[in-house]
N, C-alpha and C positions, 0 to 999 in steps of 0.2 A: 455760810459761806464766807471764805475769806476774800476780801475785795484788793485788788491791785493797790499798791502804794501810790501817793499824788506824785503827779508829774509836772514839773515846773518848766517852764519855757518864756522865751520872749518874742515878740513881734518885732523884728529888726526893721522892717519896711513894710508898707502896705499901699495899695492901689485899689480902687474901685470905679466901676463905670456903669451907669445906667442911663437911659435916654433923660437928657436934661440934668444929669448929674454926673460931673467928670472931676472937677477940683476938690480938694480937701476942704475949702470953705464951704463949697455948696453941700458936701457930705455932712459937715460939721451942724450945718443949719438943718438938714434933713433928719440928723440923729436926734435933734430936741423932739422932734414930732414924727417919728417913723410912720409913712404911708407907703402904699405900693408905687413905685415909680411908673411914669407912662411906659406904654408897651412899645410904641412906635419909634425907630430910630437904630443907628448902628454906629460906630466908632469909625474913624476915617482910616486907621492902619496906616499912616503915612510910610512908615519905616519898611513895608513890604512892597516890593515891586508891582506896578499896577497889573501886569499881564497875569501874575501869580496871584494877586488880591482878589481879583475877579472870580476866581475860583472858590473862593472862600465864602462859607455860609456865615449868617450873622453870628450865630454862637461862636464859630472860630474867631471871627473878628473880635468878638466881646473878650474871649479868653485870651488870646494872645495880645490885645491891647493892655489888659491889666497885668499880665505876666511880665511883659517887657518893661511895663512903668514900675513895677515893683522890683525889678532886679537889677542890680548896678551893673553898668557895662561890663565890669570885669569878670562878673561872675555868670553872665549869660551861658558862656560855654561850658562850665563847671559847676553846675548846681544840679543836684538831684531833685525830681518834682513829683508831685501828685497831682492830678487833674481829675475833679470830681463834678459830676452833672448827674442830676436826677433824670431828666427826659432825654439827655444827649441829642442826636441828630434825628429827633422824632420828625420834624417836617421833611427832611431829605427821604427818610424811611417810608412816608406815607407816601411822597410824590412817585418813589420807585414802586411800591406796592400799586399805584394807580396805573402806573404805565404798563405793569405786567398784566393787571385787569384788561387793560385796552388792548392788550397784543403789541404794545410798543416796544421796540428794541431798548434796552437799557443802557446807559450811558455809563461806561467804566470809570470815569472821573467822577461823575455823580455816586456811583457806588462805592468808591475808594474813599469819599468824603462821609460816607454815611455810617462808619462804625464807632463804637462807644470811645475808643480811644483816638479819634480824629484829632482832636485838640492838641493830645500828647505829641502824636507824630509831627503835626505841623510846627510845634513848638521846636522840637528836636531840628527840623529841617532849617527852620528860619533862624535860631539861634546858632546852629552849628553844634547843637549840645548832643554827646552822645553817652550822657550819664544816665543812671537808672530813673525811669518814669512809670508811674502807676496811673492807670485809670479806674475810678470809683464811682459806683452807684448804687445807692440804698434808701431808695425812695424818700420819704419826708425827712429822712435822718442822714441824708448825703454828706452834710456838711459835718456832723459828729464824726461820721466813718471816716471822711477824707482827713480831718485833724488827726484822729488816732493813727490813721497810715502814715501820715507826715511825721509825727513824732517817733514812729517806730522806725521810719527810713533814718531819721537823724540820730536815732541810738546806734543804728548799724553804722552809720558814718560819722563818728564823734569828730568835733571840730569844724563840720562843715553845715551852714545852712540847708534849709529844705523849702523848696517853692510850693505852697499850697495855692492852686487855683480852682475857684468854684464859679461855674458859669451855668446858667439855664435862661430859657425862654418861654414863653406860654405853650401849652399843648396845641398840636394843631386843631382846627375847628372840629374834626370828627370825632376827637377824644375829650372835648372841653366837658362834658358831662361827668367824667371822672375826676376833674380837678378838685384837689382838696386843700389847697393852698391858694392865697392870691396870685393871681398869674403875673409873672414879673420877667422883664428881660433885664438881666444884671451879671455884673463879673465881680468878683473879689479874689485878689491874691495877696497872701501873707508870706513873708519871708520869715521863716522860724528858725530859732535855734534854741536848743536846751539851755537852760538858766544854770550858771555857775556862780551866783552872787548869793550871799546870805539872805537877801530878801528878794526873791524872785517875783518878776512883774506879773505872771499868770500862773495860775495852779489849776491843774485838772485832776478831779476825784471822780470816784464811782460810788456814790453813797449808797446804792442799792436798786432794788427793782421799783418800778412803776406800776401803777393800775392798769389793769387789763385792759384789752381794746374795747374802745367804745366808739361813738359818734365823734371823730375829731373835729375841733373848732378849727375853723379856717383863719389861718394866720400867716405872716409873712413867712418866706423861707428861712429856714435856720441861720443861712450865712448872713442874711440881712440882720436877722434878730441878733447875731454875734456883733456886727458891725457897729450897729446903734448902741449896744451895750459897751463895746471897747470904746467908743467915741464919748460917750455921754452917761452911761448906766453906771449905778451904784450897786454895791451888794454882789450877789452871786447870780449868775445865770444857769438855769436848769434846762437842758436839753435830753430829749429823748434818744434812745439808741436801741431799736428793738424793744425787748422788754426790761431794758436797765434804764437808770438814770445818769446823766453826765453832768456833772457840776463844775462851772469854770468861775474862779475868784481871781482877786488880784490883791496886792499888798499896797499898792499906791493908787490914787483917784486918777482918772483919765486927766491928761495935760491938754491944754489948747493946741490943735493941730497934729494931736497923738498919729 
C-alpha cells in the first residue's frame, strides 16, 4: 500500500489548561514528568459576559479558554477551526436522559448545549467568527484525527493558520467502568500552519499499520502525550489512528517556553 507523503507543519502558538496548570512555566514543569492532572476546577473565562458564561458547561469553558488564549486578537474573527473531543458533553447528555427517565421536562438551553459541536458553535458566537469549523470525535484517537482534519483544512485554505482545540473531561460516573484512559479535565489549543521552510518544525507521517486490538494500556490522552512531547520530548512520537500508526517528528529540539 502506498502511504501518504509526509506533511510538514508549524505550531504558531499554543495554549493549554487543566486544574492547577495554566501558565507556560507550569506546563513546562509538568512535561518533565507527565501525570494525570487533578480533576476538579474550571477556568474563569472572564472575557465572556457573566450572564452568558453561567450557561456554559465546564467543557465549554475549558475549550474556549484555550482557544482564545492561543489565537491572536486580530485572527479571532478570521480563523478556521477544528474542535475535537472524545467524550463531548457526556455529562449534559446523562443529565438530560435522567430527566427523561424521571418524566421531567427537558431544558431547551441544556439540550442546545449537549451536542458534540457545542464548543465549535460557542466559539463562533463568542469570537464573532463565521469561518469553517469542524467537530471531531474518534475515541482514543481523537487528537490524531483532529490533527489530520486541521491540516486538511489548512491545505484547503493556503496562507491561513488553522485553530485546533482538544478538550475533554472524565466520563460521568455511570460510565466510568468503560474509561480506558487516565480520566482528565484538560484543554489544548494549537494554532497550526503548513511549513514553507526548508527545515520544517514538525513532520507527520503514516509509517504503516499497528498491531491488532488487544487490551489497551491505560495512558494519558493523546493530546496530553503530544503536549509533553512538544515541550520536552526527544525523537519521534507514535500515536494510533484506528488500525494505522501516525508518527510525529521534528527537526529541532524543543526550546524553553515552546
